[in-house]
N, C-alpha and C positions, 0 to 999 in steps of 0.2 A: 682195197679192191683195185682192179685195173681201171685207169682213167683213160677214156678215149680222147686223144689230143688232135687227131685228124681223121679223115674218113677211113683210113686204113691202118692207123697206128694207135696202139694202147700202151700206156706206161704204168709200171708198178715200181714201188719205192721202198727203201729202208730208211728210217730216220736215224741220223747220227747227231751227236753233240747235245742231246737233251739234258744230260747231267750238268753241263756247263751253262745251260740256258741259251745255247747257240744252235738250236736244232736246224738241220738242213738235210735234204734228201740225197741218197744214192739212187740212181735210176736204171731201170732196164726197160726194154721195149719189145712188144709183140707186133709184128707186121703181117697183115693178111694181104697176099699178093692178088691184085684184081685179076679176075678171069683165069685164075690158076687154083690148084688145090693146095698150094704151098702156104704154110704158116711159119714165119721166121722169127726167132728170138734173137735179140741183140744184147750181148753182154749180160746174160741172165743171172739175176740174183735168186736166192731162195724165194718161195712163195708160201703164203699162208694157206690153210686148208680151203678157205673161201676162194682165194685166187686160183688155186689148183682146180677146184670144182668148176669155176667159171671158164677157165681155159679148156678143160676137157669136155665141157658141154658144147663149146663153140667150135672145136676142132683141135686135133692133136698136132702139136708142132712137128714140122718135118726137117727144119734146118736151124742151126745156130750160127750166126755170123759174129765174129769177134773183131773189135776195133783195135785191140792190142793184147799183149800177153798177160798184162796185169788185170784184165777184165775177163779172164776165164771164169771166175766166180763159181757158180753152181752148174756149169755146163756139163761136166761129166755125170752128175747125178741125173740131169734131165735127159741126157743121151741114154743112160741106162733105163730110165723109166719109159721113154717114148720111142727110142730108136732114132732120134733125130741126128743128122749129120753135122759135125762141127767143121766150119770153114774159116780159114784165115788167109790173109794176104801172103802170096808166095814169097815176098821179101822178108817175112817175119817167121817163116816156118821153123827155123833152127832155134828160135828163142822159146819155143813152147816145150813144156815138160809133159805134155799129154799127146796122145795119138790124134792127129788131124785126119778127117775123112775126105777133105778136099781143099783146094786152094782157089783163090781168085786173084786177078791181076789189077795193078793200077790202071784206071781208065775203063775197066770192064763194067758193063751194066748187067747186073744179076736179075734174071727173070724179067728183063725189059722194064725194070722198075726201080732198082737200087744202084746208084752210081758209086763206085769205089774210088776214093781220092786218097792217094798215099802221101803222107806228110812225114818225112824222115828226120827232121832236125829239131825235135823238141826234147822232152825228157828221154824218150825212146821212140822208135818208129811206131807210127799209128796210122790207121785208115779211117778217114771220115766217110760217112755214108750220106749221100743225098738221095732223098726219096722223091720220085717224080709225081707229085701231086700238090695241089694248093699253091702252085707257083714255086714249089720246091720246099722240102723239109730237110734241114741239115742236122745230122746226128754226129756228135763227137764224144769220144770217151774221156780222155784227159787233156785234149788240146786246149780247151777253154773250160772254165767253170761258169755256170749260171749263178744267179743270186744265191748267196749263202751267208748267214750271219757270222759264222766262225771266222771268215776271212774279210768281213766288212764289204762284201760285194752286194750292192742294193738289188732287190728283186727287180727284174726287168733289164738288168745289165749283164755284161759278161767280162771276163778277165782271164789272163794267164796267171797262174799261181806257182808258188814254190820255185823261184828262179835259181835257188841253190842246187836244183836237180838238172839245170840246163847248162850244157857245156859252152854254147855260143849263142848269146841272145840275138846278135845281129842276123845269124843264119836262121834262127827260129822265126824272127820277124819276117824275113823274106819268104820263108817256106809257108808261113800261115797265109800270106797274100794269095797263095794258090786257091784258097777257098773262095776268094772274091771273083774268080772266073766263072762261078756258077750262080744262077739265080736261086734265091730261097726267101721264103716269107715267114718261116718258123724255124727256131733253132732249139734243139734238145741236147741235153748233156748227160754224161755219166754221173756228174755231181752238180747239184744246184738246180734252181728252178728254170723252167723254159723262158725263152725270150720270144714273145709273140708280136711285139710292136717294133717293126723296122729292124730286125736283127742284122741284116746285111749292112745297113747304114751304120749301125752301132759298132759292128766289127771293123768296118773300114775306118771309122773315126778313131777307134782304139788303136789300130795298127799304125795310123798316121801321126799319133800324138807323141812327139819326141819327149815330152815331159814324163809321160807314163813309162817309157822305156828307159829313160835316165834313172828314174826311181827304182825300176827293177834291177838295173845294173848296180846301183848303190846297195840295194838289199842283198844282191848276190855277193858283193865284196865283203859284207859283214857277217855272212853265214858260211860255215864249212861246206865244201862241195860234197853232194850226195850222189849216189849212183843208182838208186831205185826209189820210186815214189811210193 
């Protein structure tokens, strides 16, 4: 079922890695825009019949917002079912293999509630979404992972993963610092468990830790360069 993680945000998940005993979630989000009739899905996965029933009883989604091309996921199916419009960052439009119904821009605030933050220098271009409630809720697709057993990230922590997909770790590190310009008290991910306790401080500590980044560089040198995550 959908889990309410803030006053306006619900999360649903697919569990991966169970066969290896390393289960961790892939996540999607439903956002009800306060004082509006809009219901927004972020990077939407498939839903169970119970999840579908819950969503349709509470309100039909009107928009889908994508953080990156690799999180199109089930968007086309939900557009067909509900008529919701698919939106992506204008800087990424040529990367999509599907029709987009609209764009947003870096720094734009959607519905006076969702801030779009463009991060160009990781695996591929991505847009983080900061929700304006609870002191700020930060949603990322693949920029960071939350806690997940398969990669040894403890629950309650965050990390950059798969450095062999990153062309320039120093640029990535600098680009991710952009997120620290925004206040947030909860961090949600496309993969892994949420960080509810001091997520901004944990991100800042992670980005400032030279040892972590040296280890990522070493891992990068020992694995072949990849082009898609």
